[in-house]
C-alpha positions in Angstrom: 105.6 116.1 112.2 106.7 112.5 112.7 107.1 109.9 115.5 110.9 109.7 115.4 111.0 111.6 118.7 107.8 110.5 120.4 105.3 107.8 119.4 101.6 108.6 119.4 101.1 105.1 120.9 102.6 106.5 124.2 99.9 108.0 126.5 101.3 109.2 129.8 99.0 110.7 132.4 99.4 114.4 133.1 98.3 117.9 132.4 98.5 120.0 129.2 97.8 123.7 128.6 97.7 125.6 125.4 96.9 129.2 124.4 96.7 130.7 120.9 97.1 134.4 120.0 96.0 135.6 116.6 97.7 138.5 114.7 96.6 140.6 111.8 100.0 141.1 110.2 101.7 139.9 107.1 104.7 138.5 108.9 103.0 136.5 111.7 99.5 135.1 111.7 99.4 133.2 115.1 101.5 132.3 118.1 100.6 129.2 120.2 102.1 128.4 123.6 102.0 124.8 124.7 103.2 123.3 128.0 102.7 120.1 129.9 103.8 117.8 132.7 103.3 114.0 132.3 104.1 111.1 134.6 105.8 108.2 132.8 106.4 106.0 135.8 105.0 106.7 139.3 106.8 105.6 142.4 103.8 106.2 144.7 105.7 108.7 146.7 106.8 112.3 146.1 106.2 113.7 142.6 109.9 114.5 142.3 110.7 110.8 142.6 108.5 109.9 139.6 109.8 109.4 136.1 108.3 112.3 134.3 108.3 114.5 131.2 107.9 118.3 131.1 107.8 120.3 127.9 107.2 123.8 126.6 106.8 124.9 123.0 106.2 128.1 121.0 104.5 127.5 117.7 104.3 130.4 115.2 102.9 130.7 111.7 104.2 133.3 109.3 103.7 134.8 105.8 100.2 133.5 105.2 100.9 130.3 107.1 103.5 129.3 104.5 106.1 128.9 107.2 105.8 127.4 110.6 108.4 127.5 113.4 108.1 125.6 116.7 111.1 125.7 119.0 110.6 123.5 122.1 112.4 122.3 125.2 111.7 118.9 126.7 112.9 117.7 130.1 112.8 114.0 131.0 113.6 113.1 134.7 114.5 109.7 136.2 114.1 107.8 132.9 115.2 104.1 133.1 117.8 102.9 130.6 115.7 99.8 129.9 111.9 100.0 130.2 109.4 97.8 132.1 111.3 97.6 135.4 114.5 96.0 134.0 116.7 99.1 134.4 120.2 99.2 135.8 120.3 103.0 136.1 118.3 106.1 135.4 119.0 109.1 133.1 117.8 112.7 132.6 117.3 114.3 129.2 117.3 118.0 128.5 116.4 118.3 124.8 116.2 121.4 122.6 114.0 120.9 119.5 113.9 123.3 116.6 111.1 122.3 114.1 110.1 124.0 110.9 107.6 123.5 108.1 107.9 125.4 104.8 105.3 125.3 102.0 107.5 125.6 98.9 104.6 125.5 96.5 100.8 125.6 96.8 100.1 124.0 93.4 101.3 121.3 93.5 101.4 121.1 97.3 105.1 120.7 98.2 106.3 121.0 101.8 109.7 120.9 103.4 109.9 119.7 107.1 112.9 119.8 109.4 113.4 118.8 113.0 116.7 119.2 114.9 117.3 117.8 118.4 120.1 118.5 120.9 120.3 116.9 124.3 122.2 119.1 126.7 122.8 116.4 129.4 126.5 115.6 130.0 127.1 111.8 130.3 130.8 112.0 130.6 130.7 111.1 134.4 128.2 108.3 134.0 130.3 105.1 134.2 127.3 103.0 133.2 127.4 104.4 129.7 130.0 103.1 127.2 132.5 105.7 126.1 131.4 105.5 122.5 127.9 106.6 123.4 128.6 109.4 125.8 128.5 112.2 123.2 125.7 110.7 121.1 123.1 113.5 121.8 122.0 114.9 118.4 119.2 114.2 115.9 118.1 115.5 112.5 115.0 114.7 110.5 114.3 116.2 107.0 111.2 115.4 105.0 109.9 116.5 101.6 106.3 115.8 100.6 104.3 116.3 97.4 100.4 116.3 97.4 98.0 115.7 100.3 95.3 113.3 101.4 92.2 115.3 102.1 89.6 114.6 99.4 88.7 111.5 97.4 91.3 110.6 94.8 93.9 112.8 96.4 97.4 111.4 96.4 100.8 112.2 98.0 104.4 111.1 98.1 107.0 111.8 100.7 110.6 111.1 101.4 112.1 111.4 104.9 115.7 111.1 106.0 116.5 110.7 109.7 119.7 110.7 111.7 119.1 110.0 115.4 122.0 109.5 117.8 121.6 107.4 120.9 120.4 110.1 123.3 118.7 112.5 120.9 115.4 110.9 122.2 114.2 108.3 124.7 114.6 105.2 122.5 111.6 103.2 123.9 109.2 106.2 123.7 110.0 106.9 120.0 108.4 105.3 117.0 108.4 101.6 116.2 107.8 101.8 112.4 111.3 102.1 111.0 112.8 98.9 112.4 111.9 96.1 114.8 114.7 96.6 117.2 113.7 96.1 120.8 114.7 95.1 124.4 113.3 91.5 124.2 116.7 90.1 125.1 116.5 92.1 128.3 113.0 91.2 129.2 111.0 94.0 127.6 109.0 94.1 124.3 109.5 97.9 124.0 111.6 99.3 121.1 115.0 100.8 121.1 114.7 103.2 118.1 117.5 105.7 118.3 121.2 105.2 117.3 120.3 104.9 113.6 120.1 106.6 110.2 117.7 105.8 107.5 115.2 106.7 104.7 111.5 106.4 104.5 109.6 106.5 101.1 105.8 106.9 101.3 103.1 106.9 98.7 99.4 107.4 99.6 96.0 107.6 97.9 92.7 108.7 99.3 89.9 106.2 98.6 87.5 108.8 100.1 87.5 111.5 102.8 87.8 108.9 105.6 89.8 106.1 104.0 93.4 106.3 102.9 95.8 103.7 101.5 99.5 104.1 102.2 102.6 102.1 101.3 105.8 102.8 103.1 109.3 101.5 102.7 112.0 101.9 105.4 115.7 101.2 105.2 117.9 101.8 108.3 121.5 101.3 109.5 122.7 101.5 113.0 125.2 104.3 113.8 127.2 102.5 116.5 126.9 98.8 117.1 126.1 97.5 120.6 128.0 94.3 119.8 130.3 93.0 117.1 128.0 93.8 114.1 125.9 96.8 113.1 122.2 96.1 112.9 120.3 97.0 109.6 116.7 96.8 108.6 114.4 97.0 105.5 110.6 97.0 105.9 107.7 97.4 103.5 104.4 98.3 105.1 100.9 98.7 103.7 98.4 100.7 105.7 94.6 101.2 105.3 93.6 104.1 107.6 89.9 104.5 108.4 88.5 107.5 110.3 85.1 107.4 112.0 
C-alpha cells in the first residue's frame, strides 16, 4: 500500500510464485498465496552465504471486496548495517506484517489502510548496536484516502501517518520520499529511512486516463537521534505521472 517498508525502486533477483483461489461466498471472495526468494547481495559461493530475502503472504478479500487482509512474514538474512560494501556487521530480520484495507464508503470512495510491522529478532546480545536501539523493532502506518485517479477529471486526497522504529524495516531498502536522510557520510548514497515518525498529505488530479498530477507534503521527526540532535524534515513534491 506504500513504500515505507520496501521501495519499488529496489529490484533484487529471485523467484516469485503466486496462486489465487476464487470463492462464491458472501464472506470471502478470494484468497491469494504469494511467496518468493530474492538475492540482495551475492557472495559467489553457497546460497546460504548470500544476503537474501524470503517472504510469504496470504491475501484475502471479504464482503464484496470491501475488506482486504494480508498477513505476511518476511525474513532477511545477512543484511549489512550499512549498504554498498561499507558494513561493519550483518543483521537478520524476521518481520511479521499485518496489512488491511477497508472501503468505508463507495460514494464517495473513502478507504482506510493500516500496516503493522513487528521484527522478532533479538538484538540484546549484539554489542555493535547501541542500547537505545536494541528494542526498536515495531512500525505502524495508517492512511485515509478520499477519491481515486482512474478516469479523466478524477481527483483524490490522502493523509498518511507513519511510525517506523529503527529495525521495523531495512532502512536502505525502504522509501526515499519522506526525507533525504542517507549514508553519504559513510560512503553510500542509499537512504536510511526508518527511525522516524511523520505525516504525508497528498492531493491528486487525473488529466486523463494515463496522466496524473500529484502534490505531496511530508513532515518528519526522528525518533531517537544518532548524535546530539534529532533530525527533522519538510518536503514539498510535485509529480506528473505518465503511463504508456
